[in-house]
C-alpha positions as CSV (number, residue, x, y, z in Angstrom):
1,M,3.5,19.7,-5.0
2,T,5.7,18.9,-2.2
3,G,8.7,21.1,-2.0
4,A,11.7,21.1,0.3
5,D,9.5,22.7,3.4
6,G,7.0,19.7,3.1
7,T,4.0,21.3,2.1
8,S,1.5,19.4,-0.7
9,A,-0.5,20.4,-3.3
10,P,-3.2,18.4,-5.6
11,A,-2.6,15.8,-7.9
12,I,-1.2,16.7,-11.6
13,D,-3.4,16.7,-14.5
14,N,-4.0,13.3,-16.4
15,P,-1.6,10.9,-14.3
16,G,-2.2,7.1,-13.9
17,V,-3.9,7.4,-10.4
18,C,-5.1,4.9,-8.2
19,G,-6.4,4.8,-4.7
20,V,-7.7,3.5,-1.3
21,S,-11.0,3.9,0.7
22,E,-11.2,6.0,3.5
23,E,-11.4,3.4,6.3
24,E,-7.6,2.9,5.9
25,C,-6.0,4.1,9.3
26,G,-2.7,5.5,10.4
27,M,-0.4,6.6,7.6
28,R,-0.8,4.9,4.4
29,I,0.0,5.4,0.9
30,E,-3.1,6.6,-0.5
31,R,-2.2,7.5,-4.3
32,V,0.1,6.5,-6.6
33,E,0.7,8.8,-9.6
34,V,2.6,7.7,-12.9
35,H,4.0,10.5,-15.1
36,P,6.0,9.7,-18.2
37,V,8.0,12.4,-19.7
38,A,10.2,12.8,-22.9
39,I,13.2,15.6,-22.1
40,P,14.6,16.6,-25.2
41,L,18.1,15.9,-25.4
42,S,20.8,19.0,-26.4
43,R,22.5,17.0,-28.8
44,P,21.5,13.2,-29.8
45,Y,23.1,10.3,-28.0
46,R,24.5,7.8,-29.9
47,D,26.3,4.6,-29.3
48,S,26.5,1.5,-30.9
49,T,23.1,0.0,-30.3
50,R,20.7,3.4,-30.6
51,V,20.2,7.0,-31.3
52,E,17.9,8.6,-28.7
53,T,16.7,12.2,-29.2
54,H,15.0,12.1,-25.6
55,S,15.4,11.1,-22.1
56,R,12.1,9.1,-21.8
57,D,11.9,8.5,-17.9
58,V,9.0,7.5,-15.9
59,L,8.3,10.0,-12.5
60,V,6.3,8.3,-9.9
61,R,4.5,10.3,-7.4
62,L,3.3,8.8,-3.8
63,V,0.8,10.5,-2.0
64,T,0.0,9.7,1.8
65,N,-3.7,9.8,3.5
66,E,-2.1,12.5,5.4
67,G,-0.9,14.8,2.4
68,A,2.9,13.8,2.3
69,E,4.5,13.1,-0.8
70,G,7.6,11.6,-2.4
71,W,8.9,11.7,-6.0
72,G,11.0,8.6,-7.4
73,A,11.6,8.0,-11.3
74,G,12.9,4.9,-13.6
75,A,15.1,5.0,-16.8
76,P,13.6,2.0,-18.9
77,R,16.2,0.4,-21.4
78,S,14.9,-2.2,-23.8
79,F,18.3,-3.8,-23.6
80,P,19.6,-5.0,-21.2
81,T,16.4,-5.1,-19.3
82,G,13.8,-5.3,-21.4
83,E,11.9,-2.6,-20.3
84,T,10.4,0.4,-22.5
85,Q,8.4,3.7,-21.2
86,H,5.0,2.0,-22.3
87,G,5.8,-0.9,-20.4
88,L,7.1,0.5,-17.4
89,V,4.0,2.9,-17.4
90,A,1.7,-0.5,-17.8
91,V,3.5,-2.3,-14.9
92,L,3.5,0.8,-12.5
93,E,-0.3,1.7,-13.0
94,R,-1.9,-1.7,-13.4
95,V,0.5,-4.0,-11.0
96,L,2.8,-1.7,-8.6
97,A,0.3,0.7,-7.5
98,G,-1.9,-2.1,-6.2
99,V,1.0,-3.4,-4.2
100,V,2.1,-0.4,-2.9
101,I,-1.1,1.6,-2.1
102,G,-2.6,1.0,2.1
103,N,1.1,0.2,2.9
104,D,3.2,2.2,5.6
105,P,5.6,4.0,3.7
106,F,8.1,3.1,6.1
107,A,8.0,-0.5,5.4
108,I,10.2,-0.2,2.5
109,E,11.7,-3.7,2.8
110,A,8.0,-5.4,2.9
111,I,7.0,-3.5,0.0
112,H,10.3,-4.5,-2.1
113,E,9.3,-8.3,-1.2
114,Q,5.7,-7.8,-2.3
115,M,6.9,-6.1,-5.5
116,A,8.9,-9.2,-6.1
117,Q,6.2,-11.4,-5.6
118,A,3.8,-9.3,-7.5
119,V,5.9,-9.1,-10.9
120,A,9.6,-10.7,-12.0
121,G,11.9,-8.1,-13.4
122,N,10.7,-4.7,-14.4
123,H,13.6,-3.3,-12.2
124,A,13.3,0.1,-13.5
125,A,9.5,0.0,-12.4
126,K,10.7,-1.0,-9.1
127,A,13.5,1.7,-8.8
128,A,10.9,4.5,-9.4
129,I,8.8,3.0,-6.4
130,D,11.8,2.5,-3.9
131,I,13.4,6.0,-4.9
132,A,9.9,8.0,-4.0
133,L,9.6,5.9,-1.1
134,H,13.0,7.2,0.3
135,D,12.2,10.6,-0.8
136,L,8.7,10.2,1.0
137,V,10.5,9.0,4.5
138,G,13.2,11.1,4.1
139,R,10.9,14.1,3.9
140,L,8.7,12.8,6.6
141,L,11.8,12.8,9.0
142,G,13.3,15.9,7.8
143,R,16.6,14.1,6.7
144,P,18.1,13.5,3.6
145,V,18.1,10.0,1.6
146,H,21.7,9.6,2.3
147,D,21.1,9.7,5.9
148,L,18.7,6.8,5.5
149,L,21.3,5.1,3.5
150,G,23.7,5.0,6.6
151,G,25.5,8.5,6.4
152,R,27.1,10.7,3.9
153,L,30.9,9.7,3.2
154,R,31.3,12.3,0.4
155,E,29.8,15.6,-0.4
156,S,30.7,15.9,-3.9
157,M,32.1,13.7,-6.7
158,P,33.2,14.6,-10.5
159,T,30.8,13.8,-13.0
160,L,31.9,11.4,-16.1
161,D,30.0,12.9,-18.9
162,I,29.2,11.0,-22.6
163,L,30.9,11.6,-25.6
164,P,28.5,10.3,-27.9
165,L,29.3,8.5,-31.3
166,D,30.6,10.9,-34.1
167,T,33.5,12.1,-36.2
168,P,36.6,12.2,-34.3
169,E,36.7,16.1,-34.6
170,R,33.3,16.3,-33.3
171,M,33.9,14.2,-30.3
172,A,37.2,16.2,-29.4
173,E,35.1,19.3,-30.0
174,T,32.2,18.3,-27.9
175,A,34.9,17.3,-25.0
176,V,36.2,20.6,-25.2
177,E,32.8,22.3,-24.9
178,L,31.8,20.4,-21.9
179,R,35.3,21.1,-20.2
180,G,34.9,24.8,-21.0
181,T,31.2,25.1,-20.1
182,I,30.6,23.2,-17.1
183,G,34.0,21.8,-16.2
184,T,33.7,18.3,-16.9
185,R,37.2,16.4,-16.1
186,A,36.4,12.8,-17.1
187,F,34.6,11.2,-20.5
188,K,33.2,8.1,-21.5
189,V,33.9,7.6,-25.0
190,K,31.5,5.7,-27.2
191,M,33.2,3.0,-29.7
192,D,31.4,0.8,-32.3
193,A,32.9,-2.0,-34.6
194,D,35.1,0.1,-36.5
195,L,38.6,0.0,-34.3
196,E,40.7,2.1,-36.8
197,V,38.1,5.0,-36.6
198,G,37.5,4.7,-32.8
199,T,41.0,4.7,-32.0
200,R,41.5,8.1,-33.9
201,R,38.3,9.4,-32.0
202,V,40.0,8.5,-28.3
203,A,43.4,10.0,-29.9
204,A,41.4,13.0,-30.9
205,I,39.9,13.5,-27.3
206,R,43.2,12.6,-25.7
207,D,44.8,15.5,-27.3
208,A,42.0,18.0,-27.0
209,V,41.6,17.4,-23.1
210,G,45.2,16.6,-22.1
211,V,46.8,14.1,-20.0
212,D,45.0,14.8,-16.9
213,A,41.4,14.0,-18.2
214,M,39.9,10.4,-17.1
215,L,38.8,8.6,-20.1
216,V,36.9,5.4,-20.0
217,V,36.0,3.7,-23.7
218,D,32.5,1.9,-23.8
219,A,31.7,-0.6,-26.6
220,N,28.3,-1.3,-25.5
221,G,28.8,-5.0,-26.1
222,A,30.1,-4.7,-29.7
223,W,33.1,-6.7,-30.2
224,T,34.2,-10.1,-30.0
225,V,37.0,-11.0,-27.6
226,K,39.4,-10.9,-30.2
227,E,38.5,-7.6,-31.3
228,A,38.2,-6.6,-27.8
229,L,42.1,-7.3,-27.1
230,D,42.9,-5.6,-30.2
231,A,41.2,-2.3,-29.1
232,C,42.7,-2.7,-25.8
233,R,46.5,-3.0,-27.0
234,R,45.5,-0.1,-29.5
235,L,44.0,2.2,-26.8
236,E,46.6,1.5,-24.4
237,P,49.0,4.4,-25.6
238,Y,46.1,6.9,-25.1
239,G,45.9,6.5,-21.0
240,V,42.5,4.9,-21.2
241,D,41.4,4.2,-17.5
242,V,38.9,1.7,-18.4
243,V,37.6,-0.2,-21.3
244,E,33.7,-0.8,-20.5
245,Q,31.6,-3.8,-21.6
246,P,33.8,-4.8,-24.7
247,T,31.7,-7.9,-25.3
248,P,27.9,-8.5,-25.2
249,G,26.2,-8.4,-22.1
250,H,25.1,-11.9,-21.8
251,D,28.4,-13.6,-22.6
252,L,30.1,-13.8,-19.2
253,D,32.8,-16.3,-20.5
254,A,33.9,-13.8,-23.2
255,L,33.9,-10.8,-20.9
256,A,36.0,-12.9,-18.0
257,E,38.4,-13.8,-21.0
258,V,38.9,-10.3,-22.2
259,T,39.3,-9.0,-18.4
260,R,42.1,-11.8,-17.7
261,R,44.1,-10.9,-21.0
262,S,43.5,-7.4,-21.3
263,V,46.4,-4.6,-21.0
264,L,43.7,-2.2,-19.8
265,P,41.3,-2.7,-17.0
266,V,38.0,-3.7,-18.0
267,G,34.3,-2.7,-17.0
268,A,31.1,-4.3,-16.9
269,D,27.8,-2.5,-17.5
270,E,25.4,-4.4,-19.6
271,S,26.3,-7.6,-17.5
272,V,25.5,-6.1,-14.1
273,V,22.0,-7.2,-14.5
274,P,20.2,-9.2,-11.5
275,E,20.1,-12.2,-13.5
276,L,23.8,-12.3,-14.0
277,I,25.1,-10.4,-11.2
278,G,26.3,-13.6,-8.9
279,R,27.8,-15.2,-11.7
280,L,30.0,-12.2,-12.9
281,L,31.2,-11.5,-9.2
282,A,31.8,-15.0,-8.3
283,T,33.9,-15.4,-11.5
284,R,35.5,-12.0,-10.9
285,A,34.4,-11.4,-15.1
286,A,35.4,-7.7,-14.9
287,D,37.6,-5.6,-12.7
288,V,34.7,-2.6,-12.1
289,V,31.2,-3.0,-12.1
290,N,28.9,-0.2,-13.2
291,V,26.0,0.0,-10.8
292,K,22.8,1.9,-12.0
293,L,20.0,2.4,-9.4
294,T,17.2,1.9,-11.6
295,R,18.6,-1.2,-13.6
296,E,19.3,-3.0,-10.2
297,G,15.8,-1.9,-8.8
298,G,16.9,0.8,-6.3
299,F,19.0,1.7,-3.3
300,A,19.3,-1.7,-1.1
301,P,19.9,-4.0,-4.6
302,S,22.2,-1.9,-5.5
303,R,24.1,-1.4,-2.4
304,R,24.2,-5.1,-2.1
305,V,25.9,-5.3,-5.8
306,A,28.1,-2.5,-4.5
307,G,29.3,-4.2,-1.3
308,A,29.8,-7.7,-2.8
309,A,32.1,-6.1,-5.5
310,R,33.9,-4.2,-2.5
311,I,34.7,-7.3,-0.7
312,L,36.0,-9.1,-3.9
313,G,38.2,-6.1,-4.4
314,L,36.4,-5.1,-7.4
315,G,35.8,-1.0,-8.3
316,V,32.2,0.2,-8.5
317,V,30.8,2.8,-10.6
318,C,27.9,5.1,-9.8
319,G,26.5,4.7,-13.2
320,S,23.8,6.4,-15.1
321,V,22.2,6.8,-18.5
322,V,21.3,10.0,-20.1
323,Q,18.1,10.7,-17.4
324,S,16.3,13.2,-15.6
325,A,17.9,15.2,-12.6
326,L,15.5,13.6,-10.6
327,I,17.3,10.3,-10.9
328,D,20.6,12.1,-11.1
329,A,20.0,13.3,-7.5
330,A,19.2,9.9,-6.3
331,C,22.5,8.6,-7.7
332,A,24.1,11.5,-5.5
333,H,22.8,10.2,-2.4
334,F,23.9,6.4,-3.6
335,F,27.5,7.6,-4.3
336,A,27.6,9.8,-1.2
337,S,26.7,7.0,1.3
338,T,28.4,3.9,-0.7
339,P,32.1,3.0,0.0
340,G,34.1,1.6,-3.0
341,I,32.8,4.3,-5.5
342,V,35.5,4.7,-7.9
343,Y,34.0,7.0,-10.4
344,N,30.4,8.6,-10.9
345,E,28.6,9.1,-14.3
346,S,25.5,10.7,-12.6
347,G,25.0,14.2,-13.0
348,K,24.9,14.6,-16.8
349,G,21.4,16.4,-16.7
350,P,22.3,19.9,-16.8
351,A,24.5,19.1,-19.9
352,W,22.2,17.4,-21.8
353,H,18.6,19.0,-20.8
354,A,18.0,22.9,-21.7
355,R,14.7,22.0,-19.1
356,D,14.6,19.3,-16.8
357,V,11.8,18.0,-14.5
358,V,13.3,19.0,-10.8
359,T,15.1,21.9,-9.8
360,G,18.1,22.3,-7.0
361,L,20.6,19.7,-8.3
362,R,23.8,21.5,-8.0
363,V,26.6,20.6,-10.8
364,E,29.6,22.9,-11.0
365,A,33.2,22.8,-12.4
366,G,32.4,19.0,-13.2
367,L,31.4,18.3,-9.8
368,V,28.0,17.2,-8.9
369,Y,26.9,18.2,-5.2
370,V,25.0,15.7,-2.8
371,P,21.6,17.5,-1.9
372,T,21.2,18.5,2.0
373,G,17.5,19.2,1.9
374,P,14.9,16.5,3.3
375,G,14.4,13.3,0.8
376,L,16.0,13.9,-2.1
377,G,16.6,17.6,-1.7
378,V,15.3,18.6,-5.0
379,D,12.0,19.8,-6.1
380,V,9.9,18.7,-8.8
381,D,8.7,21.2,-11.5
382,V,5.3,20.5,-12.0
383,D,4.9,22.3,-15.1
384,A,7.6,20.9,-16.6
385,V,6.1,17.3,-15.9
386,R,3.0,18.7,-18.0
387,A,4.9,20.1,-20.5
388,L,7.2,17.3,-21.2
389,R,4.8,14.3,-21.3
390,P,5.2,12.4,-24.5
391,V,3.0,13.0,-27.3
392,D,3.1,9.4,-28.5
């Protein structure tokens, strides 16, 4: 295992491993290990589309012929990108490992081009490779990843935590618990098609956390245009900052209509996929775009989306799902180095996982602090990676 000091260790038990011949010269990526994990959640995650009990990330370890290493991870989601954990493992082991092995780890853009030619889509898999490459290069140079991305604009950023679907009373209690235990000051309130109960949820949460807390409402595409506009009118009195993805992700026309007519700012999340992002930005179908590293395909694709949105005057969210602290650390380098980010969803790992796969990510008093060590600036817990391997 490579820690912050750059020392190396042998492979972890039972990964998917591919190798190259010893005839390769110069520094080259020699081995790719693939490690799926299932990290138990401290409470079930529920939105209008699914219920989750674990964070099912896939970790990637890149090792060079000189023993240097870097770690990355992807968080697959069947919607909107169509990726699953089993599929992510298969693509990484059977396709992308063969692309990466033999390459100079500094040739990140070239590797991206080769991955694009090898397989379409599979953005979480490509993001895992990309994050691992940045971690590796940063460790080789002794520099944090945010320096590779242009430098640090901020040292910390408040984290926005998720309030999964539950009764109004229970969601309000969870918000109070999060504020009391880890200082969370911003919340994403999940809603479904039941606007009456949903409005009561928001009212209860606002009453519980006070007027200073940021509230984002997320429908995960559950509403029609008519329902979305009705919901925005109902929610306006409660000081909601953004209504995210009110209509189905694939329907940009519906999203644009809600954005045009809504009394509240509208955000895009499931619509922010590589296949739709060009049209979404061109039509300004949302006021805010939620950019997620593992959905867009890594640092460079995410920064391109963020830059284009900023030029158009749209807000940018450093988005995340409930994921490992390894991806949270990558997100911290992204928000640290990217202008125009208006709020941050990463850093939820400590609130959701009693045990995680990395140590060293600092989240205190509602703030995510950007790691300053080489690479991602966190250390992978090899024992946790082994222990949290899925059993299915």
